[in-house]
PDB file of N, CA, C and O in Angstrom:
ATOM      1  N   HIS A   1      20.208 -12.409  -7.098  1.00  0.00           N
ATOM      2  CA  HIS A   1      19.392 -11.209  -7.250  1.00  0.00           C
ATOM      3  C   HIS A   1      18.203 -11.530  -8.142  1.00  0.00           C
ATOM      4  O   HIS A   1      18.366 -11.897  -9.305  1.00  0.00           O
ATOM      5  N   GLN A   2      17.020 -11.389  -7.591  1.00  0.00           N
ATOM      6  CA  GLN A   2      15.816 -11.704  -8.348  1.00  0.00           C
ATOM      7  C   GLN A   2      15.158 -10.427  -8.848  1.00  0.00           C
ATOM      8  O   GLN A   2      15.266  -9.375  -8.217  1.00  0.00           O
ATOM      9  N   THR A   3      14.482 -10.523  -9.974  1.00  0.00           N
ATOM     10  CA  THR A   3      13.751  -9.378 -10.497  1.00  0.00           C
ATOM     11  C   THR A   3      12.261  -9.635 -10.368  1.00  0.00           C
ATOM     12  O   THR A   3      11.811 -10.779 -10.322  1.00  0.00           O
ATOM     13  N   PHE A   4      11.521  -8.569 -10.311  1.00  0.00           N
ATOM     14  CA  PHE A   4      10.073  -8.644 -10.209  1.00  0.00           C
ATOM     15  C   PHE A   4       9.446  -8.357 -11.554  1.00  0.00           C
ATOM     16  O   PHE A   4       9.989  -7.604 -12.362  1.00  0.00           O
ATOM     17  N   ASP A   5       8.307  -8.959 -11.783  1.00  0.00           N
ATOM     18  CA  ASP A   5       7.510  -8.580 -12.924  1.00  0.00           C
ATOM     19  C   ASP A   5       6.847  -7.250 -12.598  1.00  0.00           C
ATOM     20  O   ASP A   5       7.036  -6.705 -11.510  1.00  0.00           O
ATOM     21  N   ARG A   6       6.095  -6.746 -13.512  1.00  0.00           N
ATOM     22  CA  ARG A   6       5.379  -5.490 -13.297  1.00  0.00           C
ATOM     23  C   ARG A   6       4.414  -5.635 -12.119  1.00  0.00           C
ATOM     24  O   ARG A   6       3.659  -6.605 -12.043  1.00  0.00           O
ATOM     25  N   ILE A   7       4.442  -4.671 -11.208  1.00  0.00           N
ATOM     26  CA  ILE A   7       3.558  -4.649 -10.041  1.00  0.00           C
ATOM     27  C   ILE A   7       2.384  -3.729 -10.353  1.00  0.00           C
ATOM     28  O   ILE A   7       2.581  -2.591 -10.779  1.00  0.00           O
ATOM     29  N   ILE A   8       1.175  -4.213 -10.146  1.00  0.00           N
ATOM     30  CA  ILE A   8      -0.026  -3.394 -10.320  1.00  0.00           C
ATOM     31  C   ILE A   8      -0.566  -3.087  -8.932  1.00  0.00           C
ATOM     32  O   ILE A   8      -1.022  -3.982  -8.220  1.00  0.00           O
ATOM     33  N   LEU A   9      -0.511  -1.832  -8.560  1.00  0.00           N
ATOM     34  CA  LEU A   9      -0.934  -1.380  -7.247  1.00  0.00           C
ATOM     35  C   LEU A   9      -2.412  -1.024  -7.268  1.00  0.00           C
ATOM     36  O   LEU A   9      -2.862  -0.277  -8.138  1.00  0.00           O
ATOM     37  N   GLN A  10      -3.169  -1.554  -6.316  1.00  0.00           N
ATOM     38  CA  GLN A  10      -4.596  -1.252  -6.184  1.00  0.00           C
ATOM     39  C   GLN A  10      -4.759  -0.368  -4.956  1.00  0.00           C
ATOM     40  O   GLN A  10      -4.604  -0.831  -3.826  1.00  0.00           O
ATOM     41  N   GLY A  11      -5.073   0.913  -5.181  1.00  0.00           N
ATOM     42  CA  GLY A  11      -5.258   1.850  -4.075  1.00  0.00           C
ATOM     43  C   GLY A  11      -6.672   1.816  -3.529  1.00  0.00           C
ATOM     44  O   GLY A  11      -7.596   1.329  -4.180  1.00  0.00           O
ATOM     45  N   SER A  12      -6.826   2.344  -2.316  1.00  0.00           N
ATOM     46  CA  SER A  12      -8.124   2.291  -1.649  1.00  0.00           C
ATOM     47  C   SER A  12      -9.116   3.308  -2.189  1.00  0.00           C
ATOM     48  O   SER A  12     -10.317   3.174  -1.956  1.00  0.00           O
ATOM     49  N   GLY A  13      -8.661   4.283  -2.877  1.00  0.00           N
ATOM     50  CA  GLY A  13      -9.568   5.295  -3.403  1.00  0.00           C
ATOM     51  C   GLY A  13      -8.818   6.597  -3.584  1.00  0.00           C
ATOM     52  O   GLY A  13      -7.593   6.648  -3.471  1.00  0.00           O
ATOM     53  N   ARG A  14      -9.546   7.616  -3.859  1.00  0.00           N
ATOM     54  CA  ARG A  14      -8.896   8.911  -4.049  1.00  0.00           C
ATOM     55  C   ARG A  14      -9.602   9.934  -3.182  1.00  0.00           C
ATOM     56  O   ARG A  14     -10.693   9.688  -2.667  1.00  0.00           O
ATOM     57  N   THR A  15      -8.975  11.071  -3.031  1.00  0.00           N
ATOM     58  CA  THR A  15      -9.573  12.149  -2.245  1.00  0.00           C
ATOM     59  C   THR A  15      -9.958  13.282  -3.181  1.00  0.00           C
ATOM     60  O   THR A  15      -9.540  13.324  -4.338  1.00  0.00           O
ATOM     61  N   ASP A  16     -10.750  14.185  -2.668  1.00  0.00           N
ATOM     62  CA  ASP A  16     -11.110  15.371  -3.441  1.00  0.00           C
ATOM     63  C   ASP A  16      -9.890  16.285  -3.562  1.00  0.00           C
ATOM     64  O   ASP A  16      -8.957  16.189  -2.765  1.00  0.00           O
ATOM     65  N   SER A  17      -9.901  17.146  -4.531  1.00  0.00           N
ATOM     66  CA  SER A  17      -8.819  18.085  -4.734  1.00  0.00           C
ATOM     67  C   SER A  17      -8.600  18.918  -3.475  1.00  0.00           C
ATOM     68  O   SER A  17      -9.553  19.454  -2.909  1.00  0.00           O
ATOM     69  N   GLY A  18      -7.344  19.028  -3.038  1.00  0.00           N
ATOM     70  CA  GLY A  18      -7.018  19.822  -1.865  1.00  0.00           C
ATOM     71  C   GLY A  18      -7.187  19.098  -0.543  1.00  0.00           C
ATOM     72  O   GLY A  18      -6.916  19.676   0.509  1.00  0.00           O
ATOM     73  N   VAL A  19      -7.625  17.853  -0.570  1.00  0.00           N
ATOM     74  CA  VAL A  19      -7.838  17.084   0.657  1.00  0.00           C
ATOM     75  C   VAL A  19      -6.612  16.216   0.901  1.00  0.00           C
ATOM     76  O   VAL A  19      -6.072  15.611  -0.025  1.00  0.00           O
ATOM     77  N   HIS A  20      -6.184  16.163   2.145  1.00  0.00           N
ATOM     78  CA  HIS A  20      -5.041  15.325   2.513  1.00  0.00           C
ATOM     79  C   HIS A  20      -5.554  13.981   2.995  1.00  0.00           C
ATOM     80  O   HIS A  20      -6.543  13.917   3.725  1.00  0.00           O
ATOM     81  N   ALA A  21      -4.900  12.924   2.599  1.00  0.00           N
ATOM     82  CA  ALA A  21      -5.316  11.574   2.978  1.00  0.00           C
ATOM     83  C   ALA A  21      -4.325  10.994   3.976  1.00  0.00           C
ATOM     84  O   ALA A  21      -3.112  11.055   3.772  1.00  0.00           O
ATOM     85  N   LEU A  22      -4.847  10.437   5.044  1.00  0.00           N
ATOM     86  CA  LEU A  22      -4.036   9.742   6.028  1.00  0.00           C
ATOM     87  C   LEU A  22      -4.471   8.286   6.073  1.00  0.00           C
ATOM     88  O   LEU A  22      -5.653   7.983   5.904  1.00  0.00           O
ATOM     89  N   MET A  23      -3.539   7.400   6.295  1.00  0.00           N
ATOM     90  CA  MET A  23      -3.833   5.987   6.482  1.00  0.00           C
ATOM     91  C   MET A  23      -4.481   5.355   5.248  1.00  0.00           C
ATOM     92  O   MET A  23      -5.394   4.539   5.375  1.00  0.00           O
ATOM     93  N   GLN A  24      -4.016   5.725   4.073  1.00  0.00           N
ATOM     94  CA  GLN A  24      -4.500   5.101   2.851  1.00  0.00           C
ATOM     95  C   GLN A  24      -4.021   3.642   2.800  1.00  0.00           C
ATOM     96  O   GLN A  24      -2.966   3.309   3.339  1.00  0.00           O
ATOM     97  N   VAL A  25      -4.793   2.795   2.162  1.00  0.00           N
ATOM     98  CA  VAL A  25      -4.471   1.372   2.051  1.00  0.00           C
ATOM     99  C   VAL A  25      -4.314   1.029   0.572  1.00  0.00           C
ATOM    100  O   VAL A  25      -5.031   1.553  -0.280  1.00  0.00           O
ATOM    101  N   ALA A  26      -3.375   0.151   0.286  1.00  0.00           N
ATOM    102  CA  ALA A  26      -3.175  -0.314  -1.084  1.00  0.00           C
ATOM    103  C   ALA A  26      -2.760  -1.780  -1.021  1.00  0.00           C
ATOM    104  O   ALA A  26      -2.276  -2.256   0.006  1.00  0.00           O
ATOM    105  N   ASN A  27      -2.952  -2.479  -2.117  1.00  0.00           N
ATOM    106  CA  ASN A  27      -2.509  -3.871  -2.173  1.00  0.00           C
ATOM    107  C   ASN A  27      -1.964  -4.209  -3.548  1.00  0.00           C
ATOM    108  O   ASN A  27      -2.278  -3.554  -4.542  1.00  0.00           O
ATOM    109  N   PHE A  28      -1.139  -5.249  -3.581  1.00  0.00           N
ATOM    110  CA  PHE A  28      -0.613  -5.792  -4.825  1.00  0.00           C
ATOM    111  C   PHE A  28      -0.265  -7.241  -4.567  1.00  0.00           C
ATOM    112  O   PHE A  28      -0.222  -7.686  -3.421  1.00  0.00           O
ATOM    113  N   ILE A  29      -0.016  -7.972  -5.636  1.00  0.00           N
ATOM    114  CA  ILE A  29       0.315  -9.389  -5.513  1.00  0.00           C
ATOM    115  C   ILE A  29       1.826  -9.529  -5.356  1.00  0.00           C
ATOM    116  O   ILE A  29       2.593  -9.094  -6.215  1.00  0.00           O
ATOM    117  N   TRP A  30       2.239 -10.135  -4.258  1.00  0.00           N
ATOM    118  CA  TRP A  30       3.658 -10.395  -3.986  1.00  0.00           C
ATOM    119  C   TRP A  30       4.025 -11.727  -4.645  1.00  0.00           C
ATOM    120  O   TRP A  30       3.296 -12.707  -4.493  1.00  0.00           O
ATOM    121  N   PRO A  31       5.134 -11.775  -5.367  1.00  0.00           N
ATOM    122  CA  PRO A  31       5.518 -13.020  -6.050  1.00  0.00           C
ATOM    123  C   PRO A  31       5.737 -14.171  -5.060  1.00  0.00           C
ATOM    124  O   PRO A  31       6.418 -14.006  -4.048  1.00  0.00           O
ATOM    125  N   ASP A  32       5.160 -15.327  -5.360  1.00  0.00           N
ATOM    126  CA  ASP A  32       5.275 -16.489  -4.477  1.00  0.00           C
ATOM    127  C   ASP A  32       6.722 -16.937  -4.286  1.00  0.00           C
ATOM    128  O   ASP A  32       7.069 -17.454  -3.223  1.00  0.00           O
ATOM    129  N   HIS A  33       7.561 -16.750  -5.284  1.00  0.00           N
ATOM    130  CA  HIS A  33       8.933 -17.234  -5.217  1.00  0.00           C
ATOM    131  C   HIS A  33       9.870 -16.318  -4.427  1.00  0.00           C
ATOM    132  O   HIS A  33      11.051 -16.631  -4.280  1.00  0.00           O
ATOM    133  N   VAL A  34       9.363 -15.193  -3.915  1.00  0.00           N
ATOM    134  CA  VAL A  34      10.187 -14.248  -3.167  1.00  0.00           C
ATOM    135  C   VAL A  34       9.705 -14.209  -1.718  1.00  0.00           C
ATOM    136  O   VAL A  34       8.557 -13.841  -1.469  1.00  0.00           O
ATOM    137  N   PRO A  35      10.554 -14.580  -0.755  1.00  0.00           N
ATOM    138  CA  PRO A  35      10.139 -14.514   0.648  1.00  0.00           C
ATOM    139  C   PRO A  35       9.828 -13.068   1.049  1.00  0.00           C
ATOM    140  O   PRO A  35      10.537 -12.144   0.650  1.00  0.00           O
ATOM    141  N   PHE A  36       8.786 -12.882   1.825  1.00  0.00           N
ATOM    142  CA  PHE A  36       8.408 -11.532   2.267  1.00  0.00           C
ATOM    143  C   PHE A  36       9.054 -11.241   3.608  1.00  0.00           C
ATOM    144  O   PHE A  36       8.809 -11.948   4.586  1.00  0.00           O
ATOM    145  N   ASP A  37       9.875 -10.207   3.658  1.00  0.00           N
ATOM    146  CA  ASP A  37      10.495  -9.745   4.892  1.00  0.00           C
ATOM    147  C   ASP A  37       9.936  -8.358   5.189  1.00  0.00           C
ATOM    148  O   ASP A  37      10.257  -7.391   4.498  1.00  0.00           O
ATOM    149  N   HIS A  38       9.106  -8.267   6.209  1.00  0.00           N
ATOM    150  CA  HIS A  38       8.393  -7.036   6.561  1.00  0.00           C
ATOM    151  C   HIS A  38       9.346  -5.854   6.719  1.00  0.00           C
ATOM    152  O   HIS A  38       9.129  -4.806   6.111  1.00  0.00           O
ATOM    153  N   ASP A  39      10.389  -6.004   7.518  1.00  0.00           N
ATOM    154  CA  ASP A  39      11.300  -4.890   7.789  1.00  0.00           C
ATOM    155  C   ASP A  39      12.062  -4.451   6.540  1.00  0.00           C
ATOM    156  O   ASP A  39      12.201  -3.253   6.293  1.00  0.00           O
ATOM    157  N   LYS A  40      12.549  -5.392   5.763  1.00  0.00           N
ATOM    158  CA  LYS A  40      13.273  -5.046   4.537  1.00  0.00           C
ATOM    159  C   LYS A  40      12.349  -4.363   3.537  1.00  0.00           C
ATOM    160  O   LYS A  40      12.755  -3.428   2.847  1.00  0.00           O
ATOM    161  N   PHE A  41      11.102  -4.835   3.460  1.00  0.00           N
ATOM    162  CA  PHE A  41      10.145  -4.219   2.541  1.00  0.00           C
ATOM    163  C   PHE A  41       9.903  -2.764   2.901  1.00  0.00           C
ATOM    164  O   PHE A  41       9.936  -1.896   2.028  1.00  0.00           O
ATOM    165  N   LEU A  42       9.659  -2.485   4.182  1.00  0.00           N
ATOM    166  CA  LEU A  42       9.403  -1.099   4.602  1.00  0.00           C
ATOM    167  C   LEU A  42      10.606  -0.200   4.328  1.00  0.00           C
ATOM    168  O   LEU A  42      10.441   0.926   3.859  1.00  0.00           O
ATOM    169  N   LEU A  43      11.807  -0.681   4.616  1.00  0.00           N
ATOM    170  CA  LEU A  43      13.002   0.114   4.328  1.00  0.00           C
ATOM    171  C   LEU A  43      13.136   0.392   2.833  1.00  0.00           C
ATOM    172  O   LEU A  43      13.422   1.520   2.432  1.00  0.00           O
ATOM    173  N   ALA A  44      12.929  -0.627   2.017  1.00  0.00           N
ATOM    174  CA  ALA A  44      13.094  -0.476   0.567  1.00  0.00           C
ATOM    175  C   ALA A  44      12.033   0.438  -0.025  1.00  0.00           C
ATOM    176  O   ALA A  44      12.356   1.324  -0.817  1.00  0.00           O
ATOM    177  N   ILE A  45      10.779   0.238   0.343  1.00  0.00           N
ATOM    178  CA  ILE A  45       9.706   1.043  -0.260  1.00  0.00           C
ATOM    179  C   ILE A  45       9.812   2.509   0.158  1.00  0.00           C
ATOM    180  O   ILE A  45       9.570   3.406  -0.650  1.00  0.00           O
ATOM    181  N   ASN A  46      10.171   2.752   1.417  1.00  0.00           N
ATOM    182  CA  ASN A  46      10.307   4.136   1.869  1.00  0.00           C
ATOM    183  C   ASN A  46      11.539   4.818   1.295  1.00  0.00           C
ATOM    184  O   ASN A  46      11.575   6.046   1.213  1.00  0.00           O
ATOM    185  N   ALA A  47      12.552   4.050   0.895  1.00  0.00           N
ATOM    186  CA  ALA A  47      13.724   4.634   0.247  1.00  0.00           C
ATOM    187  C   ALA A  47      13.399   5.095  -1.173  1.00  0.00           C
ATOM    188  O   ALA A  47      14.108   5.931  -1.732  1.00  0.00           O
ATOM    189  N   MET A  48      12.327   4.552  -1.757  1.00  0.00           N
ATOM    190  CA  MET A  48      11.976   4.872  -3.140  1.00  0.00           C
ATOM    191  C   MET A  48      10.839   5.879  -3.275  1.00  0.00           C
ATOM    192  O   MET A  48      10.531   6.312  -4.385  1.00  0.00           O
ATOM    193  N   THR A  49      10.212   6.257  -2.166  1.00  0.00           N
ATOM    194  CA  THR A  49       9.072   7.173  -2.248  1.00  0.00           C
ATOM    195  C   THR A  49       9.490   8.591  -1.876  1.00  0.00           C
ATOM    196  O   THR A  49      10.479   8.783  -1.169  1.00  0.00           O
ATOM    197  N   PRO A  50       8.743   9.579  -2.347  1.00  0.00           N
ATOM    198  CA  PRO A  50       9.032  10.962  -1.954  1.00  0.00           C
ATOM    199  C   PRO A  50       8.886  11.115  -0.438  1.00  0.00           C
ATOM    200  O   PRO A  50       8.179  10.337   0.202  1.00  0.00           O
ATOM    201  N   ILE A  51       9.555  12.118   0.131  1.00  0.00           N
ATOM    202  CA  ILE A  51       9.544  12.310   1.583  1.00  0.00           C
ATOM    203  C   ILE A  51       8.127  12.538   2.128  1.00  0.00           C
ATOM    204  O   ILE A  51       7.852  12.244   3.292  1.00  0.00           O
ATOM    205  N   GLU A  52       7.233  13.061   1.284  1.00  0.00           N
ATOM    206  CA  GLU A  52       5.857  13.320   1.718  1.00  0.00           C
ATOM    207  C   GLU A  52       5.030  12.043   1.855  1.00  0.00           C
ATOM    208  O   GLU A  52       3.945  12.068   2.434  1.00  0.00           O
ATOM    209  N   LEU A  53       5.526  10.948   1.336  1.00  0.00           N
ATOM    210  CA  LEU A  53       4.797   9.679   1.348  1.00  0.00           C
ATOM    211  C   LEU A  53       5.566   8.669   2.184  1.00  0.00           C
ATOM    212  O   LEU A  53       6.715   8.352   1.876  1.00  0.00           O
ATOM    213  N   VAL A  54       4.940   8.161   3.239  1.00  0.00           N
ATOM    214  CA  VAL A  54       5.593   7.196   4.120  1.00  0.00           C
ATOM    215  C   VAL A  54       4.709   5.956   4.247  1.00  0.00           C
ATOM    216  O   VAL A  54       3.513   6.060   4.522  1.00  0.00           O
ATOM    217  N   VAL A  55       5.300   4.805   4.047  1.00  0.00           N
ATOM    218  CA  VAL A  55       4.600   3.543   4.269  1.00  0.00           C
ATOM    219  C   VAL A  55       4.898   3.139   5.711  1.00  0.00           C
ATOM    220  O   VAL A  55       6.048   2.889   6.069  1.00  0.00           O
ATOM    221  N   HIS A  56       3.842   3.078   6.542  1.00  0.00           N
ATOM    222  CA  HIS A  56       4.009   2.788   7.966  1.00  0.00           C
ATOM    223  C   HIS A  56       3.970   1.305   8.280  1.00  0.00           C
ATOM    224  O   HIS A  56       4.621   0.853   9.222  1.00  0.00           O
ATOM    225  N   SER A  57       3.222   0.551   7.510  1.00  0.00           N
ATOM    226  CA  SER A  57       3.122  -0.875   7.806  1.00  0.00           C
ATOM    227  C   SER A  57       2.809  -1.644   6.533  1.00  0.00           C
ATOM    228  O   SER A  57       2.353  -1.089   5.533  1.00  0.00           O
ATOM    229  N   ALA A  58       3.071  -2.932   6.609  1.00  0.00           N
ATOM    230  CA  ALA A  58       2.774  -3.832   5.504  1.00  0.00           C
ATOM    231  C   ALA A  58       2.449  -5.189   6.098  1.00  0.00           C
ATOM    232  O   ALA A  58       3.056  -5.608   7.084  1.00  0.00           O
ATOM    233  N   GLU A  59       1.507  -5.863   5.504  1.00  0.00           N
ATOM    234  CA  GLU A  59       1.156  -7.192   5.992  1.00  0.00           C
ATOM    235  C   GLU A  59       0.617  -8.045   4.853  1.00  0.00           C
ATOM    236  O   GLU A  59       0.118  -7.536   3.849  1.00  0.00           O
ATOM    237  N   VAL A  60       0.729  -9.326   5.032  1.00  0.00           N
ATOM    238  CA  VAL A  60       0.190 -10.268   4.070  1.00  0.00           C
ATOM    239  C   VAL A  60      -1.302 -10.407   4.334  1.00  0.00           C
ATOM    240  O   VAL A  60      -1.721 -10.577   5.479  1.00  0.00           O
ATOM    241  N   VAL A  61      -2.100 -10.334   3.280  1.00  0.00           N
ATOM    242  CA  VAL A  61      -3.559 -10.443   3.396  1.00  0.00           C
ATOM    243  C   VAL A  61      -4.050 -11.558   2.476  1.00  0.00           C
ATOM    244  O   VAL A  61      -3.323 -11.993   1.582  1.00  0.00           O
ATOM    245  N   PRO A  62      -5.272 -12.018   2.691  1.00  0.00           N
ATOM    246  CA  PRO A  62      -5.810 -13.054   1.802  1.00  0.00           C
ATOM    247  C   PRO A  62      -5.893 -12.564   0.357  1.00  0.00           C
ATOM    248  O   PRO A  62      -6.010 -11.364   0.111  1.00  0.00           O
ATOM    249  N   ASP A  63      -5.834 -13.481  -0.583  1.00  0.00           N
ATOM    250  CA  ASP A  63      -5.920 -13.134  -2.005  1.00  0.00           C
ATOM    251  C   ASP A  63      -7.229 -12.434  -2.355  1.00  0.00           C
ATOM    252  O   ASP A  63      -7.302 -11.737  -3.367  1.00  0.00           O
ATOM    253  N   THR A  64      -8.250 -12.608  -1.544  1.00  0.00           N
ATOM    254  CA  THR A  64      -9.550 -11.995  -1.804  1.00  0.00           C
ATOM    255  C   THR A  64      -9.603 -10.527  -1.393  1.00  0.00           C
ATOM    256  O   THR A  64     -10.563  -9.832  -1.725  1.00  0.00           O
ATOM    257  N   PHE A  65      -8.580 -10.038  -0.672  1.00  0.00           N
ATOM    258  CA  PHE A  65      -8.582  -8.642  -0.227  1.00  0.00           C
ATOM    259  C   PHE A  65      -8.331  -7.714  -1.398  1.00  0.00           C
ATOM    260  O   PHE A  65      -7.463  -7.974  -2.232  1.00  0.00           O
ATOM    261  N   ASN A  66      -9.090  -6.634  -1.460  1.00  0.00           N
ATOM    262  CA  ASN A  66      -8.924  -5.609  -2.477  1.00  0.00           C
ATOM    263  C   ASN A  66      -9.098  -4.263  -1.775  1.00  0.00           C
ATOM    264  O   ASN A  66     -10.167  -3.982  -1.233  1.00  0.00           O
ATOM    265  N   ALA A  67      -8.063  -3.438  -1.782  1.00  0.00           N
ATOM    266  CA  ALA A  67      -8.083  -2.177  -1.038  1.00  0.00           C
ATOM    267  C   ALA A  67      -9.238  -1.264  -1.438  1.00  0.00           C
ATOM    268  O   ALA A  67      -9.759  -0.522  -0.605  1.00  0.00           O
ATOM    269  N   ARG A  68      -9.637  -1.311  -2.694  1.00  0.00           N
ATOM    270  CA  ARG A  68     -10.718  -0.436  -3.153  1.00  0.00           C
ATOM    271  C   ARG A  68     -12.097  -1.027  -2.881  1.00  0.00           C
ATOM    272  O   ARG A  68     -13.032  -0.295  -2.553  1.00  0.00           O
ATOM    273  N   LEU A  69     -12.228  -2.337  -3.013  1.00  0.00           N
ATOM    274  CA  LEU A  69     -13.554  -2.953  -2.936  1.00  0.00           C
ATOM    275  C   LEU A  69     -13.926  -3.489  -1.561  1.00  0.00           C
ATOM    276  O   LEU A  69     -15.103  -3.744  -1.309  1.00  0.00           O
ATOM    277  N   THR A  70     -12.965  -3.666  -0.666  1.00  0.00           N
ATOM    278  CA  THR A  70     -13.286  -4.244   0.639  1.00  0.00           C
ATOM    279  C   THR A  70     -12.838  -3.361   1.804  1.00  0.00           C
ATOM    280  O   THR A  70     -12.163  -3.844   2.713  1.00  0.00           O
ATOM    281  N   PRO A  71     -13.200  -2.080   1.791  1.00  0.00           N
ATOM    282  CA  PRO A  71     -12.805  -1.239   2.932  1.00  0.00           C
ATOM    283  C   PRO A  71     -13.639  -1.594   4.164  1.00  0.00           C
ATOM    284  O   PRO A  71     -14.833  -1.880   4.067  1.00  0.00           O
ATOM    285  N   HIS A  72     -12.996  -1.568   5.295  1.00  0.00           N
ATOM    286  CA  HIS A  72     -13.713  -1.823   6.537  1.00  0.00           C
ATOM    287  C   HIS A  72     -14.273  -0.527   7.113  1.00  0.00           C
ATOM    288  O   HIS A  72     -15.397  -0.491   7.613  1.00  0.00           O
ATOM    289  N   ILE A  73     -13.480   0.529   7.038  1.00  0.00           N
ATOM    290  CA  ILE A  73     -13.900   1.811   7.617  1.00  0.00           C
ATOM    291  C   ILE A  73     -13.359   2.943   6.741  1.00  0.00           C
ATOM    292  O   ILE A  73     -12.214   2.903   6.290  1.00  0.00           O
ATOM    293  N   LYS A  74     -14.178   3.920   6.517  1.00  0.00           N
ATOM    294  CA  LYS A  74     -13.723   5.173   5.923  1.00  0.00           C
ATOM    295  C   LYS A  74     -14.177   6.280   6.857  1.00  0.00           C
ATOM    296  O   LYS A  74     -15.352   6.357   7.215  1.00  0.00           O
ATOM    297  N   CYS A  75     -13.258   7.121   7.245  1.00  0.00           N
ATOM    298  CA  CYS A  75     -13.578   8.191   8.185  1.00  0.00           C
ATOM    299  C   CYS A  75     -13.110   9.514   7.571  1.00  0.00           C
ATOM    300  O   CYS A  75     -11.959   9.638   7.150  1.00  0.00           O
ATOM    301  N   TYR A  76     -13.992  10.476   7.527  1.00  0.00           N
ATOM    302  CA  TYR A  76     -13.663  11.779   6.979  1.00  0.00           C
ATOM    303  C   TYR A  76     -13.724  12.805   8.104  1.00  0.00           C
ATOM    304  O   TYR A  76     -14.657  12.796   8.906  1.00  0.00           O
ATOM    305  N   GLN A  77     -12.740  13.680   8.163  1.00  0.00           N
ATOM    306  CA  GLN A  77     -12.732  14.744   9.171  1.00  0.00           C
ATOM    307  C   GLN A  77     -12.506  16.056   8.445  1.00  0.00           C
ATOM    308  O   GLN A  77     -11.482  16.244   7.788  1.00  0.00           O
ATOM    309  N   TYR A  78     -13.446  16.944   8.563  1.00  0.00           N
ATOM    310  CA  TYR A  78     -13.352  18.248   7.915  1.00  0.00           C
ATOM    311  C   TYR A  78     -13.081  19.319   8.974  1.00  0.00           C
ATOM    312  O   TYR A  78     -13.757  19.391  10.000  1.00  0.00           O
ATOM    313  N   THR A  79     -12.084  20.138   8.695  1.00  0.00           N
ATOM    314  CA  THR A  79     -11.770  21.229   9.636  1.00  0.00           C
ATOM    315  C   THR A  79     -11.714  22.538   8.914  1.00  0.00           C
ATOM    316  O   THR A  79     -11.464  23.573   9.531  1.00  0.00           O
TER     317      THR A  79
END
């Protein structure tokens, strides 16, 4: 059983008060000594989050990726 050091989560940004966010992106550094298992990660992270928050996917990205500083697309829909 391995333990993790403190994880610092970098979110893609924030929304205005009262606005719902879909498809938010976040990143953190995964420890090199721990193999990444996509399915186990999704099960574990979703077991620890409130029901209103669901992690749909996870993938390994280059070390240069930053969810806040390197967005590819931001789309706003007002109704």
